Structures are given as C-alpha cells and as structure tokens.
C-alpha positions as CSV (number, residue, x, y, z in Angstrom):
1,M,30.5,17.3,-31.9
2,I,31.1,15.6,-28.6
3,S,31.6,18.9,-26.9
4,S,28.3,20.2,-28.4
5,I,26.5,17.2,-27.0
6,I,28.0,17.7,-23.6
7,D,27.1,21.4,-23.7
8,M,23.5,20.4,-24.6
9,F,23.1,19.1,-21.0
10,S,24.3,22.3,-19.5
11,Y,20.8,23.7,-20.2
12,S,18.1,22.8,-17.7
13,F,15.4,22.6,-20.3
14,M,17.4,20.0,-22.3
15,V,17.9,17.9,-19.1
16,K,14.1,18.1,-18.5
17,A,13.4,17.1,-22.1
18,F,15.9,14.2,-21.9
19,V,14.5,12.7,-18.7
20,V,10.8,13.1,-19.7
21,G,11.5,11.9,-23.2
22,I,13.3,8.8,-22.1
23,L,10.4,7.8,-19.8
24,I,7.8,8.6,-22.4
25,S,9.7,6.6,-25.1
26,L,9.9,3.6,-22.7
27,C,6.2,3.7,-21.9
28,A,5.2,4.2,-25.5
29,S,7.2,1.2,-26.7
30,L,5.6,-1.0,-24.0
31,I,2.1,0.0,-25.0
32,G,2.9,-0.1,-28.7
33,V,3.7,-3.8,-28.9
34,S,0.2,-4.9,-27.7
35,L,-1.5,-2.2,-29.8
36,V,0.3,-3.3,-33.0
37,L,-0.3,-7.1,-32.4
38,R,-4.0,-6.5,-31.6
39,K,-4.3,-4.4,-34.8
40,N,-5.4,-1.4,-32.7
41,S,-2.5,0.9,-33.7
42,M,-4.8,3.8,-34.6
43,I,-6.2,4.0,-31.1
44,G,-3.1,6.0,-30.1
45,D,-3.8,8.4,-33.0
46,G,-7.5,8.8,-32.1
47,L,-6.7,9.4,-28.4
48,S,-4.1,12.0,-29.3
49,H,-6.7,14.0,-31.2
50,V,-9.0,13.8,-28.1
51,G,-6.0,15.1,-26.1
52,F,-5.6,18.0,-28.5
53,G,-9.3,18.9,-27.9
54,A,-8.9,18.6,-24.2
55,F,-5.7,20.7,-24.2
56,A,-7.6,23.4,-26.2
57,V,-10.5,23.5,-23.7
58,A,-8.1,23.6,-20.8
59,T,-6.2,26.5,-22.3
60,I,-9.4,28.4,-22.9
61,L,-10.7,27.8,-19.4
62,G,-7.4,28.5,-17.8
63,F,-6.9,25.0,-16.4
64,A,-3.6,23.0,-16.3
65,P,-3.6,21.2,-19.7
66,L,-2.0,17.9,-18.5
67,E,-4.1,17.5,-15.4
68,F,-7.3,18.3,-17.3
69,A,-6.6,16.2,-20.4
70,I,-5.7,12.9,-18.7
71,P,-9.1,12.1,-17.2
72,I,-10.9,13.2,-20.4
73,V,-8.8,11.0,-22.6
74,V,-9.2,8.0,-20.2
75,I,-13.0,8.4,-20.3
76,V,-13.0,8.6,-24.1
77,S,-10.8,5.4,-24.3
78,F,-13.6,3.6,-22.3
79,L,-16.1,5.1,-24.7
80,I,-14.2,3.7,-27.7
81,L,-14.2,0.3,-26.0
82,K,-18.0,0.5,-25.7
83,L,-18.4,1.7,-29.2
84,N,-16.4,-1.3,-30.4
85,E,-19.0,-3.5,-28.8
86,N,-21.7,-1.8,-30.8
87,N,-22.8,-3.9,-33.8
88,K,-23.3,-0.7,-35.8
89,I,-20.1,1.1,-35.0
90,H,-16.9,-0.9,-35.2
91,G,-13.1,-0.4,-34.5
92,D,-11.7,2.1,-36.9
93,S,-15.0,3.8,-37.5
94,A,-15.4,4.5,-33.8
95,I,-11.8,5.9,-33.6
96,A,-12.3,8.0,-36.7
97,L,-15.6,9.4,-35.4
98,I,-14.2,10.5,-32.1
99,S,-10.7,11.6,-33.3
100,A,-12.0,13.8,-36.1
101,S,-14.7,15.4,-33.9
102,S,-12.2,16.1,-31.1
103,L,-9.6,17.7,-33.5
104,A,-12.3,19.8,-35.1
105,I,-13.7,21.0,-31.7
106,G,-10.3,21.9,-30.4
107,T,-9.4,23.9,-33.5
108,F,-12.8,25.6,-33.6
109,L,-12.7,26.6,-30.0
110,I,-9.2,28.1,-30.2
111,S,-10.2,30.0,-33.4
112,I,-13.4,31.6,-32.1
113,T,-12.1,32.4,-28.6
114,G,-8.9,34.1,-29.9
115,V,-6.9,32.5,-27.1
116,N,-3.2,33.6,-27.4
117,T,-1.7,30.1,-27.9
118,D,0.5,28.5,-30.5
119,I,-1.6,25.7,-31.9
120,N,1.6,24.1,-33.4
121,N,2.7,23.3,-29.8
122,Y,-0.3,21.1,-29.5
123,L,-0.1,19.6,-33.0
124,F,3.7,18.9,-33.2
125,G,4.8,19.0,-29.6
126,S,7.0,21.4,-27.6
127,I,9.0,19.4,-25.1
128,L,11.7,22.0,-24.8
129,S,9.2,24.4,-23.1
130,I,7.9,21.8,-20.6
131,N,7.6,23.3,-17.1
132,N,8.6,21.8,-13.7
133,S,5.1,20.8,-12.8
134,D,4.6,18.9,-16.1
135,V,8.0,17.2,-15.6
136,I,7.0,15.9,-12.1
137,I,3.6,14.7,-13.3
138,S,5.1,13.0,-16.4
139,I,7.8,11.2,-14.3
140,I,5.2,10.0,-11.7
141,L,2.8,8.8,-14.3
142,S,5.5,7.2,-16.4
143,I,6.7,5.2,-13.4
144,I,3.1,4.2,-12.6
145,V,2.6,3.0,-16.2
146,I,5.8,1.0,-16.2
147,L,5.1,-0.7,-12.8
148,I,1.5,-1.6,-13.8
149,Y,2.7,-3.0,-17.1
150,I,5.3,-5.1,-15.4
151,I,2.8,-6.4,-12.8
152,S,0.2,-7.1,-15.5
153,F,2.7,-8.4,-18.1
154,N,1.4,-12.0,-18.2
155,K,-2.3,-10.9,-18.4
156,I,-1.5,-8.4,-21.1
157,F,0.3,-11.1,-23.0
158,A,-2.7,-13.4,-22.8
159,I,-5.3,-10.8,-23.9
160,T,-3.0,-9.6,-26.7
161,F,-2.9,-12.9,-28.5
162,D,-6.2,-14.6,-27.6
163,E,-8.7,-12.8,-25.5
164,R,-11.2,-15.7,-25.6
165,F,-8.6,-18.1,-24.3
166,A,-7.6,-15.6,-21.6
167,K,-11.2,-15.3,-20.5
168,S,-11.6,-19.1,-20.5
169,I,-8.7,-19.6,-18.1
170,G,-10.1,-17.1,-15.6
171,I,-8.5,-13.8,-16.5
172,N,-10.8,-10.8,-16.1
173,T,-10.4,-9.6,-19.6
174,N,-12.8,-6.6,-19.2
175,L,-10.7,-5.4,-16.2
176,Y,-7.4,-5.7,-18.0
177,N,-8.8,-4.1,-21.2
178,I,-9.8,-1.2,-19.0
179,I,-6.4,-1.1,-17.4
180,F,-4.6,-1.2,-20.7
181,A,-6.9,1.5,-22.2
182,T,-6.0,3.7,-19.2
183,L,-2.3,3.1,-19.6
184,C,-2.6,3.9,-23.3
185,S,-4.5,7.1,-22.5
186,I,-1.9,8.3,-20.0
187,V,1.0,7.6,-22.4
188,V,-0.7,9.4,-25.2
189,V,-1.4,12.5,-23.1
190,I,2.0,12.9,-21.6
191,G,3.6,12.0,-24.9
192,M,1.8,14.8,-26.6
193,R,4.2,17.3,-24.9
194,L,7.0,15.5,-26.8
195,M,5.5,14.7,-30.1
196,G,2.2,16.6,-30.4
197,S,-1.2,15.1,-31.4
198,L,-0.2,14.5,-35.0
199,L,3.0,12.6,-34.3
200,I,2.6,10.8,-30.9
201,S,1.1,7.6,-32.6
202,S,4.4,7.2,-34.5
203,L,6.3,7.0,-31.1
204,I,4.0,4.2,-30.1
205,I,3.9,2.3,-33.4
206,F,7.3,2.6,-35.1
207,P,9.5,0.8,-32.5
208,S,7.1,-2.2,-32.3
209,L,6.9,-2.5,-36.1
210,S,10.7,-2.3,-36.4
211,S,11.2,-5.0,-33.7
212,L,8.6,-7.2,-35.3
213,Q,10.6,-7.3,-38.6
214,I,13.3,-9.4,-37.0
215,F,12.0,-10.8,-33.7
216,K,9.0,-13.1,-33.2
217,K,8.8,-13.9,-29.5
218,F,6.7,-11.5,-27.5
219,R,9.3,-10.8,-24.8
220,S,12.0,-10.3,-27.4
221,V,9.8,-7.9,-29.4
222,V,9.0,-5.9,-26.2
223,I,12.7,-5.7,-25.2
224,F,14.0,-4.6,-28.6
225,S,11.1,-2.2,-29.0
226,I,12.3,-0.5,-25.9
227,V,15.8,-0.3,-27.2
228,I,14.7,1.1,-30.5
229,S,12.4,3.6,-29.0
230,L,15.1,4.9,-26.6
231,L,17.8,5.0,-29.4
232,S,15.4,6.8,-31.7
233,F,14.6,9.4,-29.1
234,I,18.3,10.0,-28.1
235,I,19.4,10.3,-31.7
236,G,16.4,12.5,-32.6
237,L,17.0,14.9,-29.6
238,I,20.7,15.3,-30.3
239,V,20.2,15.8,-34.1
240,S,17.4,18.3,-33.3
241,Y,19.6,20.2,-30.9
242,L,22.6,20.3,-33.2
243,N,20.7,21.3,-36.3
244,A,17.8,23.3,-34.8
245,T,15.2,21.1,-36.3
246,P,11.7,20.3,-34.7
247,T,12.3,17.7,-32.0
248,G,9.2,15.6,-32.6
249,A,9.6,15.4,-36.4
250,T,13.3,14.5,-36.0
251,I,12.5,11.7,-33.6
252,V,9.9,10.3,-36.1
253,I,12.5,10.4,-38.9
254,S,15.0,8.6,-36.6
255,N,12.3,5.9,-36.1
256,L,11.6,5.8,-39.8
257,V,15.3,5.2,-40.6
258,I,15.6,2.4,-38.1
259,F,12.5,0.8,-39.4
260,I,13.9,0.9,-43.0
261,I,17.2,-0.7,-41.8
262,F,15.3,-3.4,-39.9
263,K,13.1,-4.1,-42.9
264,I,16.1,-4.5,-45.1
265,I,17.8,-6.8,-42.6
266,S,14.5,-8.9,-42.5
267,L,14.5,-9.2,-46.3
268,I,18.2,-10.3,-46.4
269,K,17.8,-13.0,-43.7
C-alpha cells in the first residue's frame, strides 16, 4: 500500500491535484467556519450553482471557464447581499432563487447548443484533469485568500459573532462583508474543479461542523477545521486513487466519517 501511495506521486496530474486540493481545502475550511457560525452555510451551495452556469456559458462561448466564472460569481455574491437587505426576499429564499435559476440556465444552454462537454465534470468535479493554467490560477488565488483572511482575521471574527457590535466599535461592516463574500466566491469557483457544483459546499461546511462538535473557541475551531479539512482531502485522494472511485465523492465521505467520529466523541464527553 505504501509503495502504491508513493507511485501515486510519480504522475504529474496527481501532484497537481494534491497541491491544488491542499490549498483549496485550506481556504474552504477558513471560509466555512464563519459561514456556519453566521448560519449562511447554503451560500456556498448557491454560489456553486452560479459557478456551474458560468462554466457552461464559458464553454459555449469558448472562454477559459475559471477566469470567466470568478467575476460572475463575485458579482452574484454581491447581489445576494443586496437581496438579503430586501424586506420581501430574505436569506435562503434569495439563495434558492439564484442557485436554481443558474443551475437550470447552465443545463439548458449545454443541452440546446450541443456543446461537446461532460456535464458530470461540472457537477461532480474533475481535479485529475486540471490543466497547468488552472493550477497556477488556483495557487495564486488560494494564497491571496489565505493572506487576506489572516490580515482580516479580527474583523471577520467580530462580524461573525455580532455585526452590530462590530459596527458600533468602528469596523466598516459593509466593506468586510464584501471582502468576505469575494473570498467565498473565489473559494467556491476554484473548489468546483475539485468537488463540482453539487459537492463543493460539503468541503466548506463539514470540517467546521466537525470541529464545532468538540471545540468552542473561535481560534480553536478554525485551526482544527483546517486540520480536518486537510486530513479528509488527503485520505479521500489516496482512497480514490487506490480504489478508482470518484475523487470528490470520496473526499465528502471522508469528511462524513470524521464528522460522525467527532459527533460520537462529543456525546461521550
């Protein structure tokens, strides 16, 4: 088994998948903690459906999917923030409205144009087929997300727990909400190459939920969410390689198993 794992890294596509996956898992775990604590977990799912629609349009028009999808998803994340301020359309309703529409538009366009593409790659991910350009973009964007999160950590902490208090002590909550929405959008789009539009939200949510079963301090939750996310990815990638199973689905199952273990530990304590 050890030799098989070592052989796994003799393939360049596995090395690319490992590097990009590690960075995406790290970014997703950072963003996920605040989303879960703010009860906005489904934003990741909604934005991933928007990403699917953007990927479909990019493929039809012959554009680079990643470069095309990121600004589209960022703009839509701002739109969701605005819809949340609307008295007639709140939270989950705004997300459901946009995500369902985007998924339907993407599927419809691919169907009527007859573009030669495997829709499953968009829905369930295909990190093993990621090209060099996407690898470079993913690495650069992941590093940017990590740096901005670290720099803005205290501000994100404040708006996560009490946005009104944060505003009262002089924090520009609107600015940091926009920054956070942008970071979330970037993570979702680059993460779709790993997990697909139907599974990326699990990469964001599961590590945070698992960590919250045992740890209560924000910093501890963030740290162990990172550990769980990286561990789940590594286990999922290795199991996927050894058993020829879908990478994204295997990573989700790894996350699910860890969540169940942490839940049992929390019940025993």
